C-alpha positions in Angstrom: -39.6 -58.1 -0.8 -42.8 -59.1 -2.9 -44.5 -56.2 -1.2 -42.0 -53.5 -2.3 -41.3 -54.9 -5.6 -45.6 -54.5 -6.1 -45.1 -50.9 -4.5 -42.3 -50.0 -7.3 -44.4 -51.4 -9.9 -47.4 -49.3 -9.3 -45.2 -46.3 -9.2 -45.4 -45.1 -13.2 -42.4 -42.3 -14.4 -39.9 -44.3 -12.4 -36.8 -45.9 -14.2 -34.4 -48.0 -12.2 -35.9 -46.5 -9.3 -36.0 -42.9 -10.1 -38.9 -40.5 -11.0 -38.3 -38.9 -14.4 -41.2 -36.5 -16.2 -42.3 -38.3 -19.2 -41.6 -41.7 -18.6 -45.1 -42.7 -17.9 -46.1 -45.2 -20.7 -42.9 -45.7 -22.9 -44.1 -48.9 -23.5 -47.3 -50.4 -25.2 -50.2 -51.5 -23.2 -51.7 -54.7 -22.1 -53.1 -56.9 -24.9 -55.6 -54.2 -25.9 -53.2 -52.3 -26.8 -51.0 -51.9 -30.0 -49.9 -55.0 -31.2 -46.7 -56.4 -31.4 -44.4 -55.0 -34.9 -45.3 -57.5 -37.9 -42.2 -57.5 -40.1 -42.8 -58.0 -43.6 -40.8 -59.4 -46.5 -41.9 -56.4 -47.7 -40.5 -54.3 -45.0 -37.1 -56.0 -45.0 -36.6 -55.6 -48.3 -37.4 -52.1 -48.3 -34.7 -51.5 -45.5 -32.0 -53.6 -47.3 -32.8 -51.5 -50.6 -32.6 -48.4 -48.6 -29.0 -49.3 -46.8 -27.3 -50.6 -49.7 -28.6 -47.1 -51.6 -27.7 -45.0 -48.5 -24.4 -46.9 -48.3 -23.3 -47.4 -52.0 -25.1 -45.3 -54.2 -24.7 -41.7 -55.3 -27.5 -39.7 -53.3 -30.3 -38.4 -55.4 -32.0 -35.2 -54.2 -35.9 -34.7 -54.8 -35.1 -30.9 -54.6 -32.5 -28.4 -53.8 -32.2 -26.3 -51.0 -34.3 -22.5 -51.5 -32.0 -19.7 -52.8 -29.2 -21.6 -52.8 -25.8 -19.6 -53.8 -23.2 -19.8 -56.1 -19.8 -21.3 -54.1 -17.1 -19.0 -53.6 -13.5 -19.6 -53.9 -11.8 -21.3 -50.6 -8.4 -21.5 -49.3 -7.3 -24.8 -48.7 -7.5 -24.6 -45.2 -11.0 -23.4 -44.9 -11.6 -25.8 -48.0 -10.3 -28.8 -45.6 -12.4 -26.9 -42.6 -15.9 -27.0 -44.2 -15.0 -30.7 -45.8 -14.5 -32.2 -42.3 -17.8 -30.7 -41.2 -19.7 -31.8 -44.1 -18.5 -34.9 -43.6 -19.6 -34.9 -40.3 -23.1 -33.6 -41.4 -23.3 -36.5 -44.2 -22.5 -39.1 -41.6 -25.1 -37.9 -39.0 -27.5 -38.1 -42.2 -26.0 -41.7 -43.0 -27.2 -42.3 -39.2 -30.6 -40.6 -39.5 -31.6 -42.6 -42.6 -30.2 -46.1 -40.3 -32.7 -44.9 -37.6 -35.7 -44.1 -39.4 -35.8 -47.4 -41.5 -34.9 -49.3 -38.2 -37.7 -47.8 -36.6 -40.6 -47.9 -39.6 -39.0 -51.5 -39.9 -40.8 -52.5 -36.4 -43.1 -49.7 -35.9 -46.6 -50.7 -34.3 -49.1 -48.8 -36.3 -49.1 -47.7 -39.9 -49.4 -44.1 -39.0 -46.1 -44.2 -37.1 -44.4 -45.8 -40.5 -45.6 -43.8 -42.6 -44.6 -40.6 -40.5 -40.8 -41.8 -40.1 -40.7 -42.8 -44.0 -42.0 -39.3 -44.7 -38.9 -38.0 -42.4 -36.2 -40.4 -43.8 -37.0 -39.2 -47.4 -36.4 -35.2 -46.4 -33.0 -36.6 -44.5 -32.8 -38.4 -48.2 -32.7 -34.6 -49.6 -30.0 -33.7 -46.5 -27.8 -37.0 -47.4 -27.9 -35.9 -51.1 -27.5 -32.1 -50.5 -23.7 -32.8 -48.2 -22.7 -35.5 -50.7 -23.1 -33.3 -53.2 -21.2 -29.9 -51.6 -18.5 -32.8 -50.4 -18.0 -33.5 -54.3 -17.7 -29.3 -55.0 -15.1 -29.5 -52.2 -13.0 -32.3 -54.1 -13.5 -34.6 -50.9 -15.4 -37.8 -49.4 -17.6 -39.1 -47.1 -16.6 -41.2 -43.9 -15.0 -44.4 -43.8 -17.2 -45.5 -41.0 -20.0 -45.0 -42.5 -21.4 -48.6 -42.7 -20.7 -48.9 -38.8 -22.8 -45.8 -38.5 -25.6 -47.3 -40.5 -25.4 -50.4 -38.8 -25.5 -48.9 -35.4 -28.0 -46.3 -35.6 -30.6 -49.2 -37.8 -30.2 -51.6 -34.5 -31.0 -48.9 -32.1 -34.1 -47.3 -34.0 -35.5 -50.9 -34.5 -34.8 -51.9 -30.8 -36.5 -48.7 -29.3 -39.5 -49.2 -31.9 -39.8 -52.8 -30.8 -40.6 -51.5 -27.7 -43.4 -49.2 -28.5 -44.5 -46.0 -31.1 -44.1 -43.4 -28.3 -40.5 -44.6 -27.4 -39.5 -44.8 -30.8 -40.8 -40.8 -31.7 -39.2 -39.9 -28.6 -35.6 -40.9 -29.7 -36.7 -38.9 -33.1 -37.3 -35.8 -31.0 -34.2 -35.9 -29.1 -32.2 -37.0 -32.0 -33.5 -34.1 -34.1 -32.4 -31.9 -30.7 -29.0 -32.6 -31.0 -28.6 -32.7 -34.5 -30.1 -28.9 -34.2 -27.1 -28.6 -31.7 -24.6 -29.2 -34.1 -25.4 -27.8 -37.0 -25.8 -24.4 -34.8 -21.9 -25.5 -33.8 -20.6 -25.7 -37.4 -22.7 -22.6 -38.6 -20.8 -20.6 -36.4 -17.2 -22.6 -37.5 -18.1 -22.0 -41.4 -16.1 -19.2 -42.9 -18.0 -16.1 -43.4 -17.6 -16.3 -47.5 -18.9 -19.7 -47.7 -22.6 -18.5 -48.3 -23.4 -21.7 -49.7 -22.7 -24.3 -47.3 -24.3 -22.5 -44.9 -27.9 -21.9 -46.3 -27.7 -25.8 -47.2 -26.8 -26.3 -43.2 -29.6 -23.6 -42.5 -32.5 -25.5 -44.4 -31.3 -28.4 -43.3 -31.7 -26.9 -39.4 -34.9 -25.8 -40.0 -36.4 -28.9 -41.3 -34.9 -31.0 -38.4 -36.6 -29.0 -35.8 -39.9 -29.4 -37.9 -39.0 -33.1 -37.1 -38.5 -32.7 -33.6 -41.9 -30.8 -33.4 -43.6 -33.5 -35.5 -42.4 -36.4 -33.2 -43.0 -34.3 -29.9 -46.7 -33.7 -31.5 -47.4 -37.3 -32.4 -46.7 -38.7 -28.7 -43.5 -38.9 -28.5 -42.2 -40.0 -25.4 -39.6 -37.7 -23.3 -36.3 -40.3 -22.7 -34.9 -40.2 -19.3 -31.8 -37.9 -18.8 -29.3 -40.9 -18.7 -30.2 -42.2 -21.8 -30.4 -38.6 -23.6 -26.6 -38.3 -21.8 -25.7 -41.5 -23.6 -27.3 -40.4 -26.6 -25.4 -37.2 -26.7 -21.9 -39.3 -26.1 -22.6 -41.6 -28.9 -23.2 -38.5 -31.5 -19.7 -36.7 -30.3 -18.1 -40.0 -31.0 -19.5 -40.2 -34.2 -18.7 -36.5 -35.1 -15.5 -36.4 -33.9 -14.0 -39.7 -35.9 -16.2 -38.4 -39.2 -14.3 -35.4 -39.2 -11.0 -37.1 -40.2 -11.9 -40.7 -40.8 
């Protein structure tokens, strides 16, 4: 039994006894590797402040999407459709804020922390764009936003506590899945709604950039079962936020 356990331990790139590409070094190395995350009072206060702002204060954008057209009149059925899609996107941006803030709090290196905070700033603009478009449509954000925030923050902090590479892997996979959702939403938009279309197009470009930047920074490729679980969680959020 001891010899088989030792043999399993010497096989890198295996998760639960199965081989997955990119699974090597998901976690930080020995004592000479990156040190455990140092959670500071400033970090905790920043995380708490961001949560309160994201959930209870009007989102403020530092920029507007380039070449943003004026809104076109929409019939009631089209308005409800677009509002539901933008409510989903707003909930996704709430979760993105939480994920990045949880990861930044527990990041092992300052370089990774700054990468995450820069990405969170861009996602903050996305949040504001979605919120503003919902106001223009005369609709509301998801009532479940506190739930999405709490869950995403916990996931981000847990991933970052294990390693920066794993944390960046969550960024990469999250943004990949967001790209897919945005493509679906773009296909469902009414043809005349060029304003919402432009917002989502710019968001999609920047989400792709986040995924590529995380990969370049050394993101670990997540095992397929974990990616599948993330996909299921994402579907639960998108289907719930559309209505609630």
